[in-house]
C-alpha positions as CSV (number, residue, x, y, z in Angstrom):
1,M,-0.1,-0.1,0.1
2,E,2.7,2.5,0.9
3,K,4.3,2.1,-2.5
4,E,1.4,2.1,-4.4
5,L,0.9,5.7,-2.7
6,V,4.4,7.1,-3.3
7,Y,3.6,5.9,-7.1
8,I,0.4,7.8,-6.7
9,C,2.2,11.0,-5.6
10,C,5.0,10.5,-8.3
11,I,2.0,11.0,-11.1
12,Y,0.4,13.3,-9.3
13,L,3.8,15.4,-9.5
14,V,4.1,14.7,-12.5
15,L,0.7,15.0,-14.1
16,I,0.2,18.4,-12.5
17,N,4.0,19.9,-13.4
18,S,2.8,18.3,-17.2
19,I,-0.2,20.5,-17.1
20,G,1.2,23.5,-15.4
21,F,4.1,23.9,-18.1
22,I,1.2,23.5,-21.3
23,L,-1.1,25.6,-19.8
24,T,2.2,28.4,-19.9
25,G,2.4,27.4,-22.7
26,F,-1.1,28.3,-24.3
27,D,-1.3,31.1,-22.5
28,K,1.9,32.8,-24.2
29,Y,0.3,31.6,-27.8
30,W,-2.5,32.6,-26.5
31,A,-1.3,36.6,-25.2
32,V,0.7,36.6,-29.0
33,H,-2.5,36.3,-30.8
34,N,-4.2,38.8,-29.0
35,K,-6.6,35.8,-27.8
36,W,-8.3,34.3,-24.0
37,R,-6.4,34.7,-21.7
38,L,-6.1,32.3,-18.4
39,A,-5.7,34.8,-15.3
40,E,-2.5,34.9,-13.1
41,K,-4.4,33.3,-9.9
42,K,-4.7,29.9,-12.2
43,F,-1.0,29.6,-12.7
44,I,-0.7,30.7,-8.8
45,I,-3.1,28.8,-8.3
46,L,-2.1,25.1,-9.5
47,A,1.8,26.5,-7.8
48,V,0.1,25.7,-4.7
49,F,-0.8,22.7,-5.7
50,G,2.1,21.8,-7.0
51,A,3.0,23.1,-10.5
52,G,5.3,25.3,-9.3
53,L,8.5,23.8,-11.4
54,G,6.3,23.2,-14.4
55,V,5.0,26.4,-14.5
56,F,8.1,27.8,-13.9
57,I,10.2,26.5,-16.6
58,G,7.2,26.7,-18.7
59,C,7.7,31.0,-18.2
60,L,11.5,30.7,-18.7
61,V,10.8,27.9,-22.3
62,F,7.4,30.7,-23.4
63,H,9.6,33.9,-22.2
64,H,6.3,34.0,-20.3
65,K,5.5,36.4,-17.5
66,I,9.1,36.6,-17.3
67,R,9.1,40.8,-17.1
68,N,5.7,40.2,-14.0
69,R,8.7,40.4,-10.9
70,T,5.4,39.0,-8.3
71,F,5.0,36.3,-11.0
72,M,8.3,35.1,-11.7
73,L,9.3,35.7,-8.2
74,G,6.0,34.4,-6.1
75,I,5.7,30.9,-8.5
76,P,9.5,30.5,-7.4
77,A,8.6,31.2,-3.9
78,I,5.7,28.6,-3.3
79,L,7.8,25.9,-5.2
80,V,10.3,26.8,-2.2
81,T,8.3,26.2,0.7
82,E,6.4,23.2,-0.3
83,I,10.1,21.9,-0.6
84,V,11.3,23.0,2.2
85,L,7.9,22.7,4.3
86,T,8.6,19.0,3.5
87,L,12.6,18.5,4.6
88,V,10.8,19.9,7.7
89,L,8.3,17.4,8.2
90,I,10.4,14.5,6.9
91,F,13.3,15.4,9.0
92,M,11.4,15.9,11.9
93,S,9.6,12.6,11.8
94,V,12.8,10.9,10.9
95,R,13.9,12.4,13.9
96,G,10.8,11.5,16.6
97,Q,9.2,14.8,17.5
98,I,6.8,14.1,14.5
99,E,4.7,10.7,14.1
100,L,3.1,11.8,10.8
101,S,0.1,9.3,9.9
102,I,1.4,9.6,6.1
103,P,3.2,6.8,4.6
104,I,5.2,8.2,3.0
105,F,6.7,9.5,5.1
106,H,7.5,6.1,6.6
107,I,9.0,5.1,3.5
108,I,11.6,7.7,2.9
109,K,14.9,6.6,5.6
110,I,17.9,9.7,5.7
């Protein structure tokens, strides 16, 4: 069961980041062709749900929103925050300071 959860989490992250990357590309295409656009809020929501890396790489690859300081600092900030919080939880769990009922933290041994 625990291995399946790890696989599901990995598949989720690959899918959500792919969606973030693809939507960034589409939004750039739509911007160039004066079409309907996605609101920045949607990209922020995607990043909060795990697509920060995909959206950020999409911005760099498609040269989209790279002049928007709030966007170019906000997405990486969300990504770094998620990584740091995950690492802190894993570290505290391994040291026995907290007990997590999330199976993935029992699989990871540091």
